[in-house]
C-alpha positions in Angstrom: 0.0 0.0 0.0 1.3 3.4 -0.9 0.7 6.3 1.5 0.6 9.7 -0.1 2.0 12.9 1.5 -1.5 14.2 2.4 -2.2 11.0 4.4 1.1 11.4 6.3 0.2 15.0 7.2 -3.2 14.0 8.5 -1.7 11.2 10.6 0.9 13.6 12.0 -1.8 16.2 12.8 -3.9 13.6 14.5 -1.0 12.4 16.6 -0.1 16.0 17.6 -3.6 16.9 18.8 -4.6 13.6 20.4 -4.9 14.1 24.2 -4.5 17.8 23.7 -6.0 20.0 26.4 -6.2 23.0 24.1 -2.8 24.4 25.2 0.3 24.0 23.2 3.9 24.4 24.2 5.1 23.8 20.7 6.5 26.8 18.8 5.9 27.1 15.1 8.8 25.7 13.0 9.9 27.0 9.6 8.7 25.0 6.6 10.8 22.0 5.6 12.4 22.2 2.1 11.2 19.9 -0.5 13.3 16.9 -1.5 14.1 16.9 -5.1 15.2 13.9 -7.2 17.9 14.1 -9.8 16.5 14.4 -13.3 15.9 11.1 -15.2 19.1 10.1 -16.9 21.3 12.3 -14.6 24.9 11.3 -14.5 25.8 13.0 -11.2 28.9 11.8 -9.5 30.2 12.4 -6.0 33.0 15.0 -6.0 35.2 16.5 -3.4 33.8 19.9 -4.2 32.8 22.3 -1.4 30.5 25.3 -1.2 30.8 27.9 1.5 30.4 31.6 2.0 28.7 34.3 4.0 25.1 35.4 3.9 24.6 39.1 4.5 21.7 41.6 4.8 22.0 44.8 2.9 21.5 47.8 5.3 21.9 51.6 4.9 25.4 51.1 6.5 26.4 48.3 4.1 26.2 44.5 4.3 26.0 42.9 7.7 26.3 39.1 8.4 22.9 37.5 8.8 22.5 34.6 11.3 19.7 32.1 11.2 19.3 31.8 7.4 18.4 28.2 6.4 20.2 26.8 3.4 19.4 23.5 1.6 21.5 21.7 -0.9 19.9 18.6 -2.5 23.3 17.4 -3.9 25.5 17.9 -0.8 26.7 15.3 1.6 27.3 11.5 1.5 23.7 10.9 0.5 22.6 14.4 -0.6 19.8 16.4 1.0 22.0 18.6 3.4 20.5 21.5 5.3 22.1 23.9 7.6 21.6 27.3 9.2 24.1 30.2 9.1 25.9 31.0 12.4 26.2 34.4 14.1 28.7 35.5 11.5 26.5 34.5 8.6 28.8 31.7 7.5 27.7 28.5 5.9 29.6 25.4 4.5 28.5 22.4 2.4 30.7 19.6 1.3 31.3 17.3 4.2 30.9 14.0 2.4 31.3 15.7 -1.0 28.9 17.2 -3.5 27.1 15.3 -6.2 27.6 17.0 -9.6 26.8 16.4 -13.2 28.9 17.7 -16.1 27.4 21.2 -15.8 28.5 21.7 -12.2 25.3 23.5 -11.5 23.4 22.9 -8.3 20.4 24.7 -6.9 20.7 26.1 -3.3 17.4 26.8 -1.5 17.4 29.7 1.1 14.9 30.8 3.6 14.7 33.4 6.4 11.4 34.7 7.6 10.8 38.3 6.4 13.7 38.3 3.8 14.1 38.0 0.1 17.2 36.6 -1.6 18.8 38.9 -4.2 19.2 37.3 -7.6 17.2 34.2 -6.6 14.2 32.7 -8.3 11.0 32.0 -6.5 11.3 28.5 -5.3 9.0 26.1 -3.5 7.1 28.6 -1.3 8.6 30.2 0.8 12.1 29.1 -0.2 14.1 30.9 -2.8 16.3 29.1 -5.3 19.7 30.2 -6.5 21.7 28.0 -8.9 25.4 28.0 -8.2 28.2 26.7 -10.5 30.6 24.6 -8.4 34.2 24.1 -9.3 36.4 22.5 -6.6 36.3 24.7 -3.5 33.7 27.3 -4.4 32.9 30.3 -2.4 29.5 32.0 -3.0 28.1 34.8 -0.9 24.4 35.4 -0.7 22.7 38.7 0.0 19.2 39.1 1.5 17.0 42.1 1.8 14.4 42.7 4.5 10.9 42.8 3.1 9.0 46.0 3.7 
């Protein structure tokens, strides 16, 4: 029997509210990024490439490091599907376990921080933004976010 994603959500919601007295101590969590599959016929191979950089927020005084930005790389890590959050200095790093690349070296990186938009990114799976990065060996790529008004 195949269980669809909607059935799983219903089961999780039922489990979460069963025995509930109407009060919740759970805080809302940010949405989980979608898991993508490689395109049919993909010839991706695991490489020793890395991707790192700094995420900043553009302010009137210039760029400032931005903590708490969630980044998701579907091709990163031993088995892919790596997610991380920037630290207090806005730094991120993917590549422990390598990065799976095809001949193009292009990989989409999904980013999310409540109340911000990613400069140069395409709208992704709501509310994540997608930015395609070309990876060659040890690649540094800095992202810039702007606060929504």
